[in-house]
C-alpha positions in Angstrom: 120.1 108.1 68.6 118.0 109.3 71.5 117.7 112.7 69.8 116.3 111.1 66.7 113.8 109.2 68.6 112.6 112.3 70.3 112.3 114.2 67.0 110.2 111.4 65.5 108.0 111.0 68.6 104.3 111.3 67.8 102.5 114.3 69.2 100.4 113.5 72.3 97.8 116.1 71.4 94.7 114.1 70.6 92.5 115.1 67.7 89.8 112.3 68.0 89.2 108.9 69.6 90.8 107.0 66.7 94.2 108.5 67.5 94.3 107.6 71.2 95.6 104.0 70.7 98.4 104.9 68.4 99.5 107.8 70.6 99.7 105.5 73.7 101.5 102.8 71.8 104.1 105.4 70.6 104.6 106.6 74.2 105.4 103.1 75.4 107.5 102.1 72.3 110.9 103.0 73.9 110.6 100.7 76.9 114.0 98.9 77.0 112.5 95.6 78.1 111.4 93.8 75.0 108.9 91.5 76.8 107.4 94.4 78.8 106.9 96.3 75.5 105.3 93.3 73.8 102.9 92.6 76.6 101.9 96.2 77.3 101.4 97.0 73.6 99.1 94.0 73.1 97.2 94.9 76.3 96.6 98.4 75.2 95.5 97.4 71.7 93.0 94.8 73.1 91.8 97.0 75.9 91.1 99.9 73.6 89.4 97.6 71.1 87.2 96.2 73.9 86.1 99.7 74.8 85.3 100.5 71.2 83.5 97.2 70.6 81.1 97.5 73.5 80.9 101.4 73.3 81.8 101.5 77.0 80.0 104.3 78.8 81.6 106.5 81.4 79.4 105.0 84.1 80.4 101.5 83.1 84.1 102.6 83.1 83.7 103.9 86.6 82.0 100.7 87.7 84.9 98.7 86.3 87.5 100.7 88.1 85.5 100.4 91.3 85.4 96.6 90.8 89.2 96.5 90.4 89.7 98.7 93.4 87.5 96.5 95.6 89.3 93.4 94.5 92.4 94.9 96.1 90.6 96.0 99.2 89.1 92.5 99.6 92.5 90.8 99.5 94.3 90.0 102.8 96.7 87.6 104.4 94.0 84.8 104.4 92.2 85.5 101.1 93.3 86.6 97.6 90.3 88.1 95.7 92.5 88.9 92.7 93.2 85.2 92.1 89.5 84.4 92.7 88.5 87.0 90.1 91.0 85.5 87.6 89.7 82.0 88.3 86.0 83.0 87.9 86.7 84.5 84.5 88.5 81.3 83.3 91.6 83.3 82.9 93.7 81.3 85.3 92.8 78.0 83.6 93.6 79.5 80.2 97.1 80.6 81.3 97.7 77.3 82.9 96.8 75.3 79.8 98.7 77.6 77.5 101.9 77.0 79.5 101.6 73.2 80.1 101.0 70.1 78.0 103.3 71.2 75.2 101.9 74.7 75.3 98.3 73.6 75.1 98.8 71.0 72.4 98.0 68.0 74.6 96.1 67.2 77.8 98.0 67.9 80.9 97.8 67.2 84.6 98.6 70.8 85.4 95.8 72.8 87.0 95.1 75.9 89.0 97.1 76.7 92.1 94.0 78.2 93.7 93.9 80.9 96.3 94.6 78.7 99.4 98.1 77.2 99.0 100.4 78.0 101.9 104.1 77.5 102.2 105.7 75.3 104.9 103.1 72.6 105.2 104.1 70.1 107.9 106.5 67.4 106.8 104.6 64.1 107.0 105.9 60.6 106.9 104.9 58.5 103.9 101.6 56.8 104.7 100.9 59.3 107.5 97.7 61.3 108.1 97.1 65.0 107.2 94.2 65.1 109.7 95.4 67.4 112.5 92.2 68.1 114.3 88.8 66.4 114.6 87.4 66.3 111.0 84.3 64.2 110.6 83.9 62.6 107.2 84.5 59.4 105.2 88.1 58.2 105.5 90.2 58.5 102.4 93.4 56.5 101.7 95.3 58.0 98.8 98.3 56.5 96.9 100.1 58.5 94.2 103.0 57.7 92.0 105.3 60.2 90.2 107.1 59.2 87.0 109.0 60.9 84.2 107.6 61.0 80.6 109.3 57.6 80.0 107.4 56.0 82.9 110.4 55.8 85.2 109.7 56.6 88.9 111.1 59.8 90.3 112.5 59.6 93.9 112.7 62.5 96.2 109.9 64.7 94.9 108.4 67.0 97.5 104.6 66.9 97.3 102.5 69.4 99.0 98.9 68.2 99.6 96.0 70.4 100.7 92.3 70.3 100.7 89.0 71.6 102.1 87.3 69.8 104.9 84.0 67.9 104.3 82.4 71.1 105.6 83.8 72.8 102.5 86.3 75.1 104.3 90.1 75.3 104.3 91.6 75.4 107.7 92.6 79.1 107.4 88.8 79.9 106.8 87.6 77.8 109.8 88.4 78.6 113.4 87.3 75.1 114.4 90.2 73.5 112.5 93.7 73.3 113.8 96.4 75.2 112.0 97.6 73.3 108.9 94.7 70.8 109.2 94.4 68.8 105.9 97.8 70.0 104.7 101.0 68.0 104.5 104.3 67.6 102.7 105.5 64.2 101.5 108.6 62.9 99.7 108.4 60.2 97.1 110.3 56.9 97.8 112.5 55.0 95.4 109.4 53.8 93.5 108.1 57.4 93.1 105.3 56.8 95.5 103.6 58.5 98.4 100.6 57.5 100.5 98.5 59.4 103.0 95.3 59.3 105.0 92.7 62.1 104.9 89.0 62.5 104.6 87.1 62.5 101.4 86.8 66.2 100.4 83.5 67.9 99.7 82.6 70.6 97.2 82.3 74.1 98.4 81.3 77.6 97.4 84.0 80.1 96.7 83.8 83.3 98.9 81.0 85.4 97.7 81.1 88.4 100.1 83.3 90.5 97.8 83.1 91.9 94.2 83.6 88.4 92.6 80.4 87.2 94.5 78.6 90.2 93.1 79.7 89.3 89.6 78.5 85.7 90.0 75.1 86.8 91.2 74.7 89.3 88.4 75.4 86.5 85.9 73.1 84.0 87.6 76.1 81.6 88.2 76.4 79.3 91.2 79.6 79.7 93.3 80.5 76.0 93.8 83.7 74.1 93.1 83.5 70.3 92.8 85.3 68.4 95.5 89.1 68.0 94.9 92.5 67.5 96.3 95.4 69.9 95.6 98.9 68.7 94.8 102.2 70.6 94.2 105.1 68.5 93.1 108.6 69.9 93.3 112.1 68.6 92.5 115.1 70.4 91.0 115.6 69.3 87.4 111.8 68.9 86.8 109.1 71.3 85.9 107.0 72.0 89.0 103.6 70.3 88.7 100.6 72.0 90.3 97.4 70.1 90.0 94.0 69.1 91.4 92.3 65.8 91.4 88.5 65.9 91.3 86.0 63.6 93.0 84.3 61.7 90.2 80.8 61.7 91.7 80.5 65.4 92.6 77.3 67.2 91.4 79.2 70.2 90.2 81.9 68.4 88.2 80.6 69.7 84.9 79.9 73.3 86.1 83.0 74.3 88.2 82.7 78.0 88.9 86.4 78.5 88.1 86.5 76.2 85.1 89.2 74.1 86.5 88.0 70.6 85.6 89.7 68.9 82.7 89.0 65.3 81.7 92.5 64.2 82.8 92.0 65.4 86.3 89.0 63.4 87.3 90.1 60.8 89.9 88.6 57.4 90.7 87.5 57.7 94.3 86.5 54.1 94.8 84.4 53.2 97.9 86.3 50.7 99.9 85.1 47.2 100.5 86.1 44.6 103.0 88.5 45.3 105.9 89.4 49.0 106.1 93.1 49.9 106.1 92.9 51.3 109.7 91.2 49.9 112.8 89.6 53.2 113.7 87.6 53.5 110.5 83.9 53.5 111.0 81.4 53.8 108.1 82.2 54.3 104.4 85.8 54.8 103.3 87.4 55.5 100.0 90.6 54.8 98.0 92.3 57.0 95.4 95.1 55.9 93.2 96.6 58.4 90.8 99.8 58.7 88.7 101.4 62.0 87.8 104.0 62.7 85.2 106.7 65.4 85.7 108.5 66.8 82.7 112.2 67.8 82.9 112.6 71.5 83.2 113.0 74.3 85.7 111.8 73.8 89.3 110.2 77.0 90.7 107.8 77.6 93.4 104.8 80.0 93.0 104.2 83.0 95.2 101.8 81.9 98.0 98.4 83.6 97.4 97.9 83.7 101.2 100.4 84.0 104.1 
């Protein structure tokens, strides 16, 4: 059988540009992994069609390869430029929506993981604070509930919460913040609820000192993300839910640089009135209430984009 395949194999001697795609596809056609073969064949067809459609020049090809090389060079333990590039092209959001909400058929609470999730956030008691160093800003008191699709509460869900400070920096970007500041891990109670104290997040620019920043400037795009909280909800027997909840009054809500805002993810950050929930609160404070739905399925954790 292998001999027959060898005998019918297409010659790799190229006569003209029109033959290149078929020759490459033939060379890859014997990959034993069906999914690898399907993905790579489609990639080659679309990549070659792209080059033909725009009549890609050799100079542009070299610039593109250099761009990809510099994405790798700009990635380190504290920053993932590859994820940022995918986000800025809307590719991360597309993949997320294709794989959630009945494969893109309905709205979903799923959203981007983003480039700043870390494993091993500190376990925090329900109702506790994720503020671990001095972090000026309006106090935020958040309460969330997790249910299944029938509206029944799910107990024992591990929920990672993380956010940028009101200065617009995650703690791994900011030497003035304590390690794991504004990060915490909670577990839902019998009613499927968690609560925590934080500060109201602020919008922030994505890092622009690498190749993605160059691309944004070339396209006359601003680098800002609207303010948001990140959540990762995990429990065996349920599909892991990764999401973000956006502050409803942020000026960049309709122009998120990474295209992560969907209507379903805009939260109601209501300014508090009357007696604040804690005696040390001075000035404005906010409440957030949000309900998540987790679907039955496989519980898996993503690979942390930073270490």
